[in-house]
C-alpha positions as CSV (number, residue, x, y, z in Angstrom):
1,M,46.5,158.0,32.6
2,S,46.4,154.5,32.6
3,N,50.7,154.6,31.9
4,R,50.7,157.1,34.9
5,K,48.9,155.0,37.3
6,W,50.7,152.2,36.2
7,N,54.2,154.0,36.7
8,I,52.9,155.2,39.9
9,G,51.8,151.7,40.7
10,I,54.8,150.2,40.1
11,T,56.9,152.9,42.4
12,I,54.9,152.3,45.0
13,L,55.5,148.4,44.9
14,F,59.3,149.3,44.7
15,I,59.3,151.3,47.7
16,V,57.3,148.1,49.5
17,F,60.0,145.4,48.4
18,S,62.4,148.0,49.1
19,S,61.7,148.2,52.5
20,L,61.4,144.3,53.4
21,L,64.3,143.4,51.9
22,L,66.1,146.6,54.3
23,S,63.7,145.1,57.0
24,F,65.0,141.5,56.2
25,F,68.5,142.6,56.0
26,L,68.5,144.9,59.1
27,S,67.4,141.5,60.6
28,T,69.2,139.3,59.4
29,L,72.4,141.4,61.3
30,R,70.4,141.3,64.5
31,I,70.4,137.8,64.4
32,R,73.9,137.4,63.6
33,A,74.8,139.5,65.9
34,L,72.9,137.3,68.6
35,L,74.6,134.2,67.5
36,Q,77.8,135.5,67.6
37,P,78.9,134.8,70.8
38,I,77.7,131.4,70.4
39,L,79.8,130.9,66.9
40,T,82.7,132.6,68.5
41,S,82.8,129.7,71.7
42,E,82.3,127.0,69.2
43,V,85.5,128.3,66.7
44,N,87.0,128.5,70.0
45,P,86.4,126.9,72.9
46,K,87.1,127.2,76.6
47,P,90.6,125.7,77.2
48,P,90.6,122.8,79.9
49,Y,91.1,123.3,83.4
50,H,94.6,123.0,83.9
51,V,95.9,121.1,87.1
52,V,99.5,121.6,87.9
53,L,100.8,118.6,90.2
54,I,104.4,119.6,91.8
55,S,106.4,116.4,92.7
56,Q,109.1,115.7,95.0
57,E,111.0,114.5,92.9
58,I,110.3,114.2,88.7
59,D,111.4,110.7,88.2
60,N,110.9,109.1,91.6
61,P,108.3,105.8,90.7
62,Y,106.4,106.6,93.5
63,W,105.6,109.8,92.2
64,R,105.4,108.7,88.7
65,S,102.3,106.3,90.0
66,I,100.9,109.4,91.6
67,E,101.3,111.2,88.4
68,R,99.2,108.4,86.4
69,G,96.5,108.4,89.3
70,A,96.4,111.9,88.5
71,K,96.3,111.5,84.3
72,D,93.6,109.6,84.4
73,A,91.3,110.7,86.7
74,A,92.1,114.1,84.5
75,A,91.1,112.6,81.2
76,V,88.0,111.3,83.1
77,Y,87.2,115.2,84.0
78,G,88.4,116.4,81.4
79,M,90.8,118.5,82.7
80,E,94.7,119.3,81.9
81,L,97.5,118.1,84.2
82,E,101.0,119.2,84.2
83,Y,103.4,117.0,86.3
84,T,106.5,118.5,87.4
85,G,108.9,118.6,90.2
86,P,112.9,118.8,90.8
87,F,115.2,116.0,89.3
88,R,116.5,115.4,92.6
89,I,114.6,116.0,95.9
90,N,115.1,120.0,97.0
91,P,112.7,121.5,98.4
92,A,113.9,124.7,97.8
93,E,113.3,123.8,94.0
94,Q,109.5,122.8,95.2
95,I,109.2,126.5,96.7
96,K,110.4,128.0,93.2
97,L,108.3,125.9,91.0
98,L,105.0,126.8,93.2
99,E,105.7,130.2,92.7
100,K,106.2,129.8,89.2
101,A,102.5,127.9,89.4
102,I,101.1,130.7,90.8
103,A,102.7,133.5,88.3
104,A,101.6,131.4,85.6
105,K,97.5,131.3,87.0
106,A,97.5,127.6,86.9
107,D,93.7,126.4,87.5
108,A,94.6,124.0,90.8
109,L,97.3,123.0,92.1
110,L,98.3,119.4,93.9
111,V,101.6,119.6,95.9
112,Q,103.2,117.6,98.4
113,G,103.3,119.6,101.9
114,L,106.7,120.8,103.0
115,S,107.4,122.2,106.4
116,D,108.8,125.4,105.9
117,P,106.9,128.8,106.7
118,Q,107.5,130.0,103.2
119,Y,106.1,127.2,101.9
120,T,103.0,127.5,103.6
121,A,103.1,131.2,102.9
122,L,102.9,130.1,98.7
123,I,99.8,127.8,99.7
124,D,98.1,130.4,101.0
125,K,98.8,133.0,98.4
126,A,97.4,130.3,95.4
127,I,94.3,130.5,98.0
128,N,93.7,134.1,98.2
129,Y,94.2,134.3,94.1
130,G,91.3,131.5,93.9
131,I,93.7,128.6,92.9
132,P,92.7,125.7,95.3
133,V,95.4,123.8,96.3
134,I,95.6,120.0,97.8
135,T,97.9,118.8,99.8
136,I,98.8,115.3,98.4
137,D,101.6,112.5,100.0
138,T,102.0,114.9,103.0
139,D,100.4,117.4,104.4
140,A,100.7,121.1,105.1
141,P,97.7,120.9,107.7
142,N,98.7,125.0,109.4
143,S,98.4,126.1,105.7
144,R,94.5,127.1,104.0
145,R,94.9,123.9,101.6
146,L,90.9,122.5,100.6
147,S,91.9,119.0,101.8
148,Y,94.8,116.0,102.3
149,V,94.9,113.1,100.4
150,G,97.0,110.3,100.6
151,T,98.1,108.1,104.0
152,N,97.1,108.3,107.7
153,N,101.0,108.2,108.6
154,L,100.0,108.0,112.2
155,D,98.4,105.1,112.0
156,A,101.1,103.4,109.2
157,G,103.3,103.8,111.8
158,K,101.1,102.0,114.9
159,V,100.1,99.1,112.4
160,M,104.3,98.9,111.7
161,G,104.2,99.0,116.2
162,E,102.6,95.9,116.3
163,L,103.8,94.3,113.4
164,V,107.4,94.5,115.3
165,A,106.1,93.6,118.8
166,K,103.9,90.2,117.2
167,S,107.4,89.2,115.5
168,T,109.8,89.6,118.1
169,G,106.9,88.2,121.2
170,N,107.3,91.6,122.5
171,R,110.6,92.0,123.7
172,G,113.6,93.1,122.1
173,Q,115.8,96.3,121.2
174,I,114.8,98.5,117.8
175,A,116.5,101.3,116.2
176,A,114.4,103.2,113.7
177,L,115.5,105.3,110.6
178,I,113.6,108.2,109.0
179,G,114.0,109.5,105.3
180,N,113.7,113.0,107.2
181,E,113.7,114.4,110.1
182,Q,111.7,117.6,109.1
183,A,109.4,115.9,106.9
184,P,105.8,116.0,109.1
185,N,104.7,112.6,107.4
186,Q,108.2,111.1,108.7
187,Q,107.5,112.2,112.1
188,L,103.6,111.1,112.3
189,R,105.0,107.7,111.5
190,L,107.7,107.6,114.1
191,A,104.8,108.6,116.6
192,G,103.0,106.2,115.7
193,L,105.4,103.5,116.4
194,R,106.7,104.9,119.6
195,E,103.3,104.9,120.8
196,V,102.9,100.9,120.4
197,I,106.0,99.8,121.8
198,S,105.5,102.2,124.7
199,R,103.0,99.8,125.8
200,Y,105.7,96.9,126.0
201,P,107.9,97.5,129.0
202,E,110.1,94.9,127.1
203,L,110.4,96.3,123.9
204,T,112.9,99.0,123.6
205,L,113.6,101.7,120.9
206,V,117.0,102.4,121.6
207,E,117.9,105.0,118.8
208,V,116.3,106.7,115.7
209,R,118.5,108.1,113.0
210,S,118.4,110.1,109.5
211,S,118.7,108.5,106.4
212,N,118.3,111.4,104.5
213,I,116.3,110.3,102.0
214,S,119.9,108.0,100.6
215,R,120.1,103.9,101.0
216,L,123.9,104.8,101.1
217,Q,123.5,106.7,104.4
218,A,121.0,104.7,105.5
219,A,123.7,101.4,105.0
220,G,126.4,103.7,107.1
221,E,123.7,104.4,109.9
222,T,123.0,101.0,110.3
223,E,126.5,99.4,110.2
224,E,127.2,102.1,113.2
225,L,123.9,101.0,114.9
226,L,124.9,97.8,114.7
227,N,128.2,98.3,116.4
228,Q,126.7,100.3,119.4
229,Y,124.1,98.5,120.2
230,P,125.7,94.5,119.8
231,Q,122.1,93.2,120.8
232,L,119.8,94.9,118.5
233,N,117.5,92.6,116.8
234,V,114.9,95.5,114.9
235,M,115.6,97.9,112.4
236,V,112.7,100.1,111.0
237,G,113.0,102.0,108.1
238,L,110.5,104.4,108.0
239,S,111.2,105.7,104.1
240,A,111.2,103.9,101.3
241,L,114.9,103.5,100.6
242,D,115.6,102.9,104.7
243,A,115.4,99.3,104.6
244,I,117.1,98.4,101.0
245,G,120.1,100.3,102.8
246,I,119.7,98.2,105.7
247,S,119.9,95.3,103.8
248,E,122.6,96.5,102.5
249,A,124.8,96.6,105.5
250,V,123.2,93.6,106.8
251,K,125.0,91.8,103.9
252,S,128.3,93.0,104.7
253,I,127.8,92.9,108.7
254,R,125.2,89.6,108.6
255,P,124.1,89.9,112.1
256,K,122.4,87.0,113.5
257,G,118.7,87.3,114.2
258,L,118.0,90.6,112.8
259,Q,114.9,91.7,111.7
260,I,114.1,94.4,108.6
261,F,110.9,96.4,108.5
262,A,110.4,98.1,105.2
263,F,108.2,101.2,103.7
264,D,106.7,100.9,100.3
265,A,106.2,98.5,98.2
266,L,109.7,99.0,96.0
267,D,110.5,96.4,93.4
268,E,113.9,95.9,95.2
269,T,112.1,96.0,98.6
270,L,109.2,93.0,97.8
271,E,112.4,91.3,96.6
272,L,114.4,91.6,99.6
273,I,111.0,90.1,101.2
274,R,110.9,87.3,98.8
275,S,114.9,86.3,99.5
276,G,113.4,86.7,103.5
277,I,116.2,89.3,103.7
278,I,113.4,91.6,105.1
279,H,110.9,90.4,107.3
280,S,107.7,92.8,106.0
281,T,106.5,96.0,104.5
282,I,104.0,98.7,104.8
283,V,102.6,99.4,101.4
284,Q,101.1,103.1,100.7
285,Q,99.0,103.5,97.5
286,P,100.1,106.2,95.3
287,Y,98.7,105.5,92.1
288,D,95.3,106.3,94.1
289,M,96.1,109.4,95.6
290,G,96.6,111.2,92.5
291,N,93.3,109.8,90.8
292,E,91.5,110.5,94.4
293,A,93.1,114.3,94.7
294,I,91.7,115.0,91.3
295,S,88.7,113.5,92.3
296,Q,88.5,115.5,95.1
297,L,88.7,118.7,92.9
298,N,86.4,117.8,90.6
299,D,83.9,117.7,94.0
300,Y,85.2,120.9,94.8
301,L,84.4,122.6,91.3
302,H,81.1,121.4,91.4
303,G,80.4,122.9,95.0
304,K,80.8,120.0,97.4
305,V,82.7,120.6,100.7
306,L,85.7,118.3,101.0
307,S,86.9,116.6,103.9
308,E,90.1,118.4,106.0
309,Q,91.9,114.4,105.2
310,H,90.8,112.2,102.9
311,F,93.2,108.9,103.6
312,T,94.3,106.2,101.2
313,K,94.2,102.9,102.4
314,T,98.1,100.7,103.0
315,T,98.0,97.1,103.1
316,V,101.4,94.7,104.6
317,Q,103.2,92.6,102.3
318,G,105.2,89.8,104.0
319,Q,106.9,86.8,103.0
320,Q,103.5,84.6,102.8
321,T,102.0,87.4,100.5
322,L,104.6,87.2,98.3
323,N,105.7,83.4,98.6
324,P,102.5,81.7,98.8
325,E,103.9,78.6,98.8
326,S,106.4,78.8,101.4
327,G,104.0,78.4,104.3
328,E,105.3,81.0,106.4
329,K,102.5,83.1,108.2
330,S,103.0,86.6,107.3
331,P,101.5,89.5,110.2
């Protein structure tokens, strides 16, 4: 009898132990199921936020500076920046690259604005797909882009006008070159220049021509203008290569008393200022454009409402700033 009780007791203990073991096993499975999403996220972390920057021309020093600014900011905010653009200035290629970025489901886009209805429609399409778009360097105000980051081109044109007026004593004949007649930023600079010149009755803008963003064409247009207007005493270049092309024409024709005003701070432009061939230049801040565009994007992702336009600073470089020992006064 005692053996039978002992066997029953052992059986009961075995059943209890088995029940506890089964309960522990089931609890372990439930806990593992609850932890699985966490474990999976640690093994496969979410990929970084992918931003595509589409430049006007991929190896242009100005756009490479924008890229550096954007990459530095992207590293701070944990984003991944992809930089692309046409090998030569080609708006049709920019349109294709924008289409490709939208199709690839980029997380955000930084693009140069173009005055092309198809391009505007693509920006709006990206916004409809939930892809934030910020324009950089040149705005696309008729699109649904979130914000524009870059130079206040109208004000930059006014600064150029004041530089010219001061250097000429508010009188003389002026000719201007713009990089592209269809580019909104170029037209804004020209509008600012015209506004200031109109205040001075003895200061005349005799003609405006396009260089098609080519130093060779800028040189050719300059030769024609100098021959057509013998009294011309000021030439203004409103895009980066214009004043360089103007200077090349001046070297061959050598008109007396011609003052040249430039835009942007290419190394060659600064050297021409040091040598006294170019009077001064208005300098944009492309690094800041790229850096602040990413910063604005980060603000947007954290729920902040962006301003329609976020202007970066411009400065003036003349002989005094580049050759302070010369003692010449810069405007």
